[in-house]
C-alpha positions in Angstrom: 8.8 -24.8 4.8 6.5 -21.7 5.7 6.6 -18.4 3.4 8.3 -15.2 5.3 7.4 -11.8 3.5 9.6 -9.2 3.8 10.1 -6.1 3.0 12.1 -2.5 4.2 10.4 -0.2 6.0 9.3 2.7 4.2 9.6 5.2 7.3 13.6 4.9 6.6 13.8 4.8 10.7 17.5 2.1 12.0 17.6 -1.2 13.6 18.6 0.2 17.0 21.1 -3.5 16.5 22.8 -3.0 13.4 22.2 0.6 12.1 20.8 -0.5 9.1 17.4 0.3 7.9 14.4 -1.9 9.8 12.9 -4.7 8.0 8.5 -5.5 8.2 8.1 -9.1 8.0 4.8 -11.1 6.8 1.5 -9.7 8.1 3.3 -6.0 8.9 4.7 -6.2 5.3 1.8 -7.4 3.1 0.1 -4.7 5.3 2.3 -1.7 4.0 2.4 -2.8 0.8 -1.7 -3.2 0.2 -1.9 0.2 1.9 1.1 1.8 -0.3 -0.8 0.1 -3.6 -3.6 1.7 -2.6 -2.9 5.1 -1.7 -0.6 5.2 -5.2 -3.0 6.5 -8.3 -2.7 5.4 -11.6 -0.2 6.5 -13.6 2.1 8.0 -10.3 4.6 4.4 -11.1 7.4 5.7 -14.1 7.0 3.3 -16.9 4.0 1.1 -15.4 0.6 2.9 -15.7 -1.7 -0.2 -14.0 -0.4 0.2 -10.6 -2.3 2.3 -8.7 -6.0 3.0 -7.7 -8.6 6.1 -8.1 -9.6 5.8 -4.6 -8.3 9.5 -4.1 -11.2 10.4 -6.4 -14.0 9.2 -3.9 -12.0 11.1 -0.7 -15.2 13.4 -0.3 -18.0 11.5 -1.5 -21.1 10.3 0.4 -19.8 7.3 2.0 -23.2 5.2 0.6 -24.1 1.4 -1.4 -23.1 3.2 -4.6 -19.9 4.9 -3.2 -18.7 1.4 -1.3 -19.1 -0.3 -4.5 -17.0 1.8 -7.1 -14.8 1.4 -3.7 -14.6 -2.4 -4.0 -14.4 -2.4 -8.1 -11.8 0.5 -7.9 -9.5 -1.6 -5.2 
């Protein structure tokens, strides 16, 4: 039995057949959720300040080995 990952499409686009909110599956679902976690800042999720990371603070830094190391640790 294989595992199927699914989640609501947070763009809230309608499914053309049913009119319900579209669902994303497997790789697409995982990629979207990782993106949302990376773009969420610490403290942004109520009652769970440990969710998120501080990539926003590195946005305009010079991209060198030090910055890459900090990004890897942060994510």
